[in-house]
N, C-alpha and C positions, 0 to 999 in steps of 0.2 A: 324795105330794108332786108338785109339777106344776113342769114345765120347758116352754117353747115351744121349744127344740132340746135335743138329749140327742145329745151325740157318744161312741161308746165307742171308746174307743183314744185313748192318752196319747201318741202319737208324733206325728212331726212334722207329718202330713196330719191328725190330729184338732186338734192345736194350733193351726195354718195356716187350718183350716175357724172354729174360735173367732176367732183373730185378726181374719178376714177380715170375720166377721158385724159384730164391733165396727169397723171399720174403714170398713164399708159404713153406719156409723149404726144398724143393727139394735139397738133399744129393748128385745127381750125377754129373757125369762130364757134363761141357755146353762149348762148341767150338762155338764161334761169327765169320764168317766172314765176311769180307767188302773188297769189290775191290777198295775201296778207300784208299787214304793214311793218313787217319783221324781218329782218334776216333768218336763215332756217335754224332753228332750235330745237332741244329735246323736249319732246311731250311726257315720256314717261313721269319726269320729277313734277309736273302741273298738278296734280294730285294731291301730291303730298308735302314732299319737299319745300315745292315752291311756295304754296299754301301757308306752311308752316313757318315760314321766314327762316328756312335750312338753308336757302341758296338765295342769291341776288338774282335779278333779271339777266345780268351780263353773265352771270357763269351757265345761263341755259344755251347759249348760243354757239354752236358748232365754229363758227368760224368768224373772225371779223371782217369788217367791209375792205380793210387793207389787203386781206387775202384773196377777196375776188379780184379786186384792182391787181396786186402783184400777178395774178394767175391767168390774167386776160378772159375773168369769165363774168360776162354781163348781165347785171341781174335788175330784174323789174319789179318791185314792190309795190303792193297793192293795186294790182292790175289782174285782169280776168281775159283769158281767151273765149269770147262770144260765137267764134266759127273758126271748123277747121276744113279746108278744101283740102281732100287727100288727091283728085285728080292734079291741082295747080301745084302742091306742096305749099301751099299757104295757110296763114293764120290770120285771123281778125282779131285785135285787143280790143277793150271796152271804151279805147279812144279812139279807135277807130284807126290806127295805126295799121301798118298790114305790113308782116315778115314772112318770107319765103326760108324754106330750109330742105336741105338733103334728107336728114333722120330728125324724125321728132319721137321725143318720149312722154308718155303723159304718165304723170306717177302724181295725182292729185287726192289719193288715197281714199278716208271714206267720211261719212258725212253722219252727225249724229243723230240718231233718233228720238225725235220729239214726241209729248205728248199730244194727244190732238184734246187741246181745250176750248173751252168757247172765250174764254176771258183772255187780257192783254194784261199781264202783271208783272212788273217792274223786278218782282221778288223772286221770279222762275228763273234759274240759270241753269244753263247745260255747260257742260265741259267738254270740249274739242279743240281749243288753240288759247294760244298766251294773253288773248284779250279777253277771252270766259274765265280762264283763270284770274286774273287781275280783278276781276269783276266780281268773285267770288270771295277772294280773299279780300276785298271789300266790304262784302258783304258781313263775312265773317267777324268783322271788324264791330261791326256798327251793331249787331244782332246779341240775343243771348240764348236764342234756340233756334234748330232750324229741323225740317224734314227733308230728309233725302228719299227719293226713290228711286230703289234700285241696291242691292245688296250684292251686285258685283263687286268687281275690284276697285274700279274707280270709284264706287259709292262708298265702299268702306275705307279706303284711303282719304276720302273728304273729311268722312265720320272722323277718322283717327286724328286729323289735322283739327277738326273743330273741337274735338274733345280736349287736345291740348291747349287749346286756346279758353278751356272752362266754358263751351256752351252746351247748352240741353240739346242734344241729338235725338230726332226719332228716325228709324230707319224703316223703310215701307216698302215691300217686295211685291210684286204684282204679278 
């Protein structure tokens, strides 16, 4: 298959690239690929407003599914690019599908730093995306105390959300 522009990454940068192309009257085909199972959403509220139940999940989304359809932006969710062939202007997806492109935008964002632990514990959570936030939110509703490793902005916002839910919070700075 062929797309004039392929955007790898379903976060705000990837989304805004697609939106800007359409706002500037780009008529070619646009394919937005996201490894997540969600339409592009706001990440900043995940650590406090969403976990604190001040925002509903649907309020996180930048655009509706109808927006993508109306603006002829094809979006593939829960899809990863496993190979980029720059010489042939081609990508291969985890499904085995191949797409060729004229322009490729890589807007994959960053990865979370994970602790080097020798145990596999279901009670250890990291916050990077909506799935992580949903897990943390669920955990906060099941427990009465938590420990947060990291006294940065995100850690402190989660601590504030936990305190608001009347949990005992211990913050560990490394």
